[in-house]
N, C-alpha and C positions, 0 to 999 in steps of 0.2 A: 687153790692158788688162783684160779680164774676169777673167783669171786673177790679176792683181795685186789687184783688188778683193776677191777671195775669200780672199787670203792671211791677212789679219788675223783673219777669222772662223775659218779652219781652225787657225790658231795658237792662237786662244783656246779653240776646242773641245778641242784637243789638250791644252792646259794644264788644262782643266776635268777632263778624263778622267783625266789624271795625277794631280791632286789627289784625286779619287774613289778611285783605286787606292791611293794613298798612305794615305788615311783608312781604308780597309778593311784594309789591312796593319797599320796602327797599332793598330786595334781587335782584330785577330787576335793581335797581339803582346801587347797587354794582357790578352787572355783567357788566352793561354798562360801569361803570368806568374802570373796569379791562380791558374790551375789547378795550377801547379807549387808555388806557396806553400801551397795547400790540401794537396797531396799530401806536401809536406815536413812539414807540421804533423801529418798523420795518421801519417806514418812515425815521427816523434818521439814521438808519443803512443803508438803501438803498441809501440815499442821500450822506452820507459819503463814501460809497463804490463806488458811481459814481464819486464823486470829486477825491477820491484817484486814481481811475483808469485813470481819465483824466490827472491828474498831472503826473502820471507815464508814459502815452503815450506821453505826451509833452516832458518829459525829454529823453525818448528813441528816439524821432524823432530828437532831437537837438544833440545827440552824435554820433560820428563816431568810437569810439575805443570800441573794443570787451570787454576789462575789465570793462569799465564804463557800458556797456550794462548789463553785468552779475551782477555788483554791484546794479544797479538800479532795476533790476529784482528781485534779491534776497531781497533788502530792501522792495520792494513792497509786496512780499510774506510774510516777517516777520511782517511787519506793518498790513497787512490784517489779518493774523492769530492772532495777539495780539488784535486787534479790535473785531474779531469775538469772541475770548474767553471772552472779557470784556462784550460784549452784550449777550452771551450765559448765563453768570452768572446772568445778569439783567433779562433775560427772565425766568431763573430758580426762581428768587426771585418773579417775578410777578405771575407765575403759582403756586408757593408754597402758596402765600398769598390769592390767589383767592378762594379756597374752605373755608378757615377760615373766610373770610369776608361774604361769602353767608350763612355759618353755623350760624354765629353770628347774622345775621338779622333774620334767622328763629327762633333761640334760644330766642332772645329778644321777638319776636311775640308770641312764645309759652308761655313764662313767663307771658307776658301781658294777654294773653287768660286765663291761668290758674288763675292768680290773679283776673281777671274779673269774672270767674266762681265761685271762692271762695266767692267774695263779693256778687254775685247774690244769691248764696246758703244761705249766711248769712242773707241777706235781706229776702229771701223767708221764711227761718225758723223763723225769728223774726215776719214776717207778720202772719205766721201760728200760732205761739205761742200766738200773740195778738188775732187773731180770736178765738183761743180755750178759752182764757180768757173771752173774751166777750160773747161767746156762753155759756159758764159755768155760768157766771153771769146772763145772760138772762134766763137760765134753773133754776137757783136758785130762781130768782124773780118770775118766772112762778109757780114754785113749791110752793113758799111761799104764793103766791096769791091764788093758788088752796086749800091749807090747811086752809087758813083764810076763804075762801068761804065755805069749808066743815064745819068749826067750827061755822060759822055763821048759816049755814043751820041746823046743829045739835042742836043748842041752841034755835032755833025757834020752 
């Protein structure tokens, strides 16, 4: 009987542990996805920067006029700054969303754990109430049997 009484609590604890592990795995997954997005963005930025620099150097090599050199160089700087600004904004968006995604994973795991704990508590209290009822009924039957025995003994 004692093992049956402990079963709902063990199952509830097991469920809570599984939820905690699942929440941690979700947070790790969210972290990995954000790190991958940042790495992809950095790769694209580096690739574009290298291509842009190569094109500017090719243009600079082919020109012989000082005004064209200055124009090519100033265009290179303007485009580079515009591209840098665009990617800085993208990095800002990635880094702003990062804590929210991790927090959401832990919040979901916490809510699942709390719900599992509430369910385990409900099952345990129901089991305890059922046990009290059955023990009370057994005590009543025992008392009734004892009284019947006493009545029989007194009548003899």
